[in-house]
Structures are given as C-alpha cells and as structure tokens.
C-alpha positions as CSV (number, residue, x, y, z in Angstrom):
1,X,-30.9,48.4,-3.9
2,X,-32.3,46.2,-1.1
3,X,-34.8,43.4,-2.0
4,X,-37.5,45.4,-0.2
5,X,-36.8,48.5,-2.2
6,X,-36.8,46.5,-5.4
7,X,-40.1,44.8,-4.4
8,X,-41.7,48.2,-3.6
9,X,-40.5,49.7,-6.8
10,X,-41.7,46.8,-8.9
11,X,-45.1,46.9,-7.2
12,X,-45.4,50.7,-7.8
13,X,-44.9,50.1,-11.5
14,X,-47.2,47.2,-11.6
15,X,-50.0,49.4,-10.2
16,X,-49.6,51.9,-13.2
17,X,-48.6,49.3,-15.8
18,X,-52.0,49.3,-17.5
19,X,-51.8,53.0,-18.4
20,X,-48.0,53.5,-18.3
21,X,-47.7,54.1,-22.1
22,X,-50.1,57.1,-21.8
23,X,-48.8,58.5,-18.5
24,X,-46.0,60.7,-19.7
25,X,-47.6,64.0,-20.0
26,X,-46.8,67.7,-20.5
27,X,-43.1,68.6,-20.8
28,X,-41.9,65.0,-20.2
29,X,-43.6,63.1,-23.1
30,X,-41.7,64.6,-26.1
31,X,-38.4,64.3,-24.2
32,X,-39.1,60.7,-23.3
33,X,-40.1,59.8,-26.8
34,X,-37.1,61.5,-28.3
35,X,-34.8,59.6,-26.0
36,X,-36.5,56.3,-26.8
37,X,-36.2,57.0,-30.6
38,X,-32.5,57.7,-30.2
39,X,-31.9,54.5,-28.2
40,X,-33.6,52.5,-31.0
41,X,-31.7,54.2,-33.7
42,X,-28.3,53.7,-32.0
43,X,-29.0,50.1,-31.1
44,X,-29.1,49.3,-34.8
45,X,-29.1,45.5,-34.4
46,X,-28.1,43.1,-37.2
47,X,-30.5,40.3,-38.2
48,X,-28.8,37.7,-36.1
49,X,-28.2,39.8,-33.0
50,X,-29.5,39.1,-29.5
51,X,-30.6,42.3,-27.8
52,X,-31.1,42.5,-24.0
53,X,-33.4,45.3,-22.9
54,X,-32.9,46.1,-19.2
55,X,-35.8,47.8,-17.4
56,X,-37.9,47.0,-20.5
57,X,-41.2,48.3,-18.9
58,X,-44.1,47.6,-21.3
59,X,-41.6,46.6,-24.0
60,X,-41.5,49.9,-26.0
61,X,-37.8,49.5,-27.0
62,X,-37.8,45.7,-27.1
63,X,-40.7,45.5,-29.5
64,X,-39.3,48.4,-31.6
65,X,-36.1,46.4,-32.1
66,X,-37.6,43.0,-32.7
67,X,-38.1,43.7,-36.4
68,X,-34.4,44.1,-37.0
69,X,-32.9,41.8,-34.4
70,X,-32.7,38.0,-34.3
71,X,-34.0,37.8,-30.8
72,X,-34.8,40.3,-28.0
73,X,-34.9,39.6,-24.3
74,X,-36.7,42.1,-22.1
75,X,-36.1,42.2,-18.3
76,X,-38.0,44.1,-15.6
77,X,-38.7,44.0,-11.9
78,X,-42.4,44.7,-12.3
79,X,-44.7,41.8,-13.0
80,X,-47.4,44.2,-14.2
81,X,-45.1,45.7,-16.7
82,X,-43.9,42.3,-18.0
83,X,-47.5,41.2,-18.4
84,X,-48.3,44.3,-20.5
85,X,-45.2,43.8,-22.6
86,X,-46.1,40.1,-23.3
87,X,-49.7,41.2,-24.2
88,X,-48.4,43.8,-26.7
89,X,-46.1,41.3,-28.3
90,X,-48.9,38.8,-28.7
91,X,-51.2,41.4,-30.0
92,X,-48.6,42.5,-32.6
93,X,-47.7,38.9,-33.5
94,X,-44.1,39.5,-32.6
95,X,-42.6,36.1,-31.7
96,X,-38.8,36.8,-31.4
97,X,-39.1,38.5,-28.0
98,X,-39.3,37.1,-24.5
99,X,-40.0,39.0,-21.3
100,X,-39.3,38.0,-17.8
101,X,-38.1,39.1,-14.3
102,X,-34.6,40.5,-14.1
103,X,-32.6,43.2,-12.3
104,X,-29.8,45.4,-13.5
105,X,-27.3,43.7,-11.2
106,X,-28.9,40.2,-11.8
107,X,-30.5,40.1,-15.3
108,X,-31.3,36.4,-14.9
109,X,-30.3,35.7,-18.5
110,X,-27.2,33.6,-19.3
111,X,-27.5,33.4,-23.1
112,X,-25.4,35.2,-25.6
113,X,-25.8,39.0,-25.8
114,X,-24.7,41.3,-28.7
115,X,-26.3,44.5,-27.7
116,X,-27.7,45.8,-24.4
117,X,-30.1,48.7,-24.3
118,X,-31.8,50.5,-21.4
119,X,-34.2,53.5,-21.5
120,X,-35.3,55.5,-18.5
121,X,-34.6,52.8,-15.9
122,X,-31.1,53.0,-14.5
123,X,-31.9,56.3,-12.7
124,X,-33.7,54.3,-10.1
125,X,-30.4,53.1,-8.7
126,X,-28.1,55.3,-6.6
127,X,-24.7,56.1,-8.2
128,X,-22.8,53.3,-6.6
129,X,-25.3,50.7,-7.8
130,X,-25.3,52.3,-11.3
131,X,-21.6,51.5,-11.4
132,X,-22.2,47.9,-10.3
133,X,-25.0,47.6,-12.9
134,X,-22.7,48.8,-15.7
135,X,-20.0,46.3,-14.5
136,X,-22.5,43.5,-14.8
137,X,-23.5,44.6,-18.3
138,X,-19.9,44.7,-19.4
139,X,-19.4,41.1,-18.1
140,X,-22.2,40.0,-20.4
141,X,-19.9,40.8,-23.3
142,X,-22.0,42.9,-25.6
143,X,-20.3,44.8,-28.4
144,X,-22.6,47.8,-27.8
145,X,-24.5,49.3,-24.9
146,X,-27.0,52.1,-25.5
147,X,-28.2,54.0,-22.4
148,X,-31.0,56.5,-22.6
149,X,-31.9,58.1,-19.3
150,X,-32.1,61.1,-17.0
151,X,-28.5,62.5,-16.7
152,X,-27.1,65.9,-16.0
153,X,-25.2,67.7,-18.7
154,X,-25.0,70.8,-16.6
155,X,-25.5,71.3,-12.8
156,X,-26.1,68.1,-10.9
157,X,-28.5,70.2,-8.7
158,X,-30.6,72.2,-11.2
159,X,-32.9,75.0,-10.1
160,X,-35.7,73.4,-12.1
161,X,-35.4,69.6,-11.9
162,X,-37.3,67.9,-14.8
163,X,-38.0,64.8,-12.8
164,X,-38.9,64.3,-9.2
165,X,-39.4,61.3,-6.9
166,X,-37.6,58.1,-7.8
167,X,-35.1,59.7,-10.2
168,X,-31.5,59.7,-9.1
169,X,-29.7,61.2,-12.1
170,X,-26.0,60.9,-12.6
171,X,-23.8,63.3,-14.3
172,X,-22.8,62.5,-17.9
173,X,-19.1,62.6,-16.9
174,X,-19.6,60.0,-14.1
175,X,-21.4,57.6,-16.5
176,X,-18.8,58.1,-19.2
177,X,-16.0,57.4,-16.7
178,X,-17.7,54.2,-15.5
179,X,-18.3,53.0,-19.1
180,X,-14.6,53.6,-19.9
181,X,-13.4,51.9,-16.7
182,X,-15.2,48.7,-17.7
183,X,-13.7,48.5,-21.2
184,X,-16.2,50.4,-23.4
185,X,-15.4,53.3,-25.7
186,X,-18.1,56.0,-25.7
187,X,-18.8,56.6,-29.4
188,X,-21.8,59.0,-29.1
189,X,-23.3,61.4,-26.6
190,X,-26.7,62.7,-27.5
191,X,-28.1,65.6,-25.5
192,X,-31.9,65.4,-25.6
193,X,-32.3,68.0,-22.7
194,X,-29.9,69.3,-20.2
195,X,-31.2,66.6,-17.9
196,X,-31.7,63.8,-20.4
197,X,-29.3,62.1,-22.8
198,X,-28.3,59.0,-24.7
199,X,-24.9,57.4,-24.4
200,X,-23.6,54.9,-26.9
201,X,-20.7,52.7,-25.7
202,X,-18.9,50.1,-27.8
203,X,-16.2,47.5,-27.1
204,X,-12.8,49.1,-28.0
205,X,-11.9,47.4,-31.3
206,X,-15.5,46.7,-32.2
207,X,-16.0,49.8,-34.4
208,X,-15.7,52.3,-31.5
209,X,-12.8,54.7,-30.9
210,X,-10.5,54.9,-28.0
211,X,-9.3,58.2,-26.6
212,X,-5.6,58.8,-27.0
C-alpha cells in the first residue's frame, strides 16, 4: 500500500474514530463482536506475555487482553483511533498498554513479542501485501498469531458480499498457505460467517501441530 493510500485510509478512520465503537450496525455488529471475542479467547496470554495488536483501532482487543497479559502494544495508522484507544485506557485505569503509529509491514516496535493479534484490519491490504505483512509478523518471532478478519470460506466472489468498499478479503486457503509458508502451524480455524473467520497459528513445536 502506498504512503498516500495509507495516509488516506488513516485519515478516513480518524474522521469516524469518535463513534467507531458504535458504528457497526445491522447484520455486521454481531458478526464483528463474535469475531473479536474469539480473537481474545484464542490469544490467551500468560501473565508475563507481550502482546502486539496490529490495526488496534480504538483498542477493543488490546484493552480486553491487558488484564491477562504482561504488556500490550497497540499499533494503528489512524491518529484519531490511537487517541481514542489512549483515552479508553486512561479512563479504565489500564496502565500496561501503549498505543502508537504502526503499519502491518512496519509495526514500529522492536521489543519482544510473544503473541500477535489482529482483528478486522488485514483486509485493507491487497493479497500480495497481506503475504508481506504475515512475513513481517513471523519475523517478530511470536509463538502465536491470531487473525480475525473478513475471509472467504466459500466462493471468493459471493453473490451477497457482507462487506463493501475497503474490504479486500482473502480466501481461507490462501491465508493458511501463507501462514504455513512462514513457519506457523495453523491450530484452529473458526468460521464465524462464510465471509468471516478466525485463524490461530502457532510456531511448530510451540504447542501447535504440523501436518504430516
């Protein structure tokens, strides 16, 4: 994604940041919430774990994990979203989280990472850039990566798309292939909707399984 496209996307989200938590309506909201809950459940951090939340938005996932993790780092390309996340953390008295600017392919975080999570953000990248993003995540060395997002379990061109503008969904097969290619073993595939799912990937040998 070019700098200009990233800048425009970040600005678009900054403009809706103040009401983003309420914006998911109708058919989308229960699906989004179910996906977020699964990401939190599967992340399952230990008390000393560092969790990196990419595309953190207003901090929904990061703040939900902060009670169980040692430290949570949220990264987003929208200044408005980051501001909302920081305000929510302060309001809740949560001190083991930090929010700042970061991109999928350049998270701008060089500390240790045990778990990486992302919920409804990777779909903004075209497939080739999704692959590059997952390669960067693998290089960070987490033992687990939990991805909740728009993804196709059936046709990659459904008659009734659940999401419209700005959503470039990948097939589940493509995502699983990329995760496997970079050294993860996919240990769970959760279908929330035929166009939404959660993938759990672990380092082979870190409690995951490898395919024969």
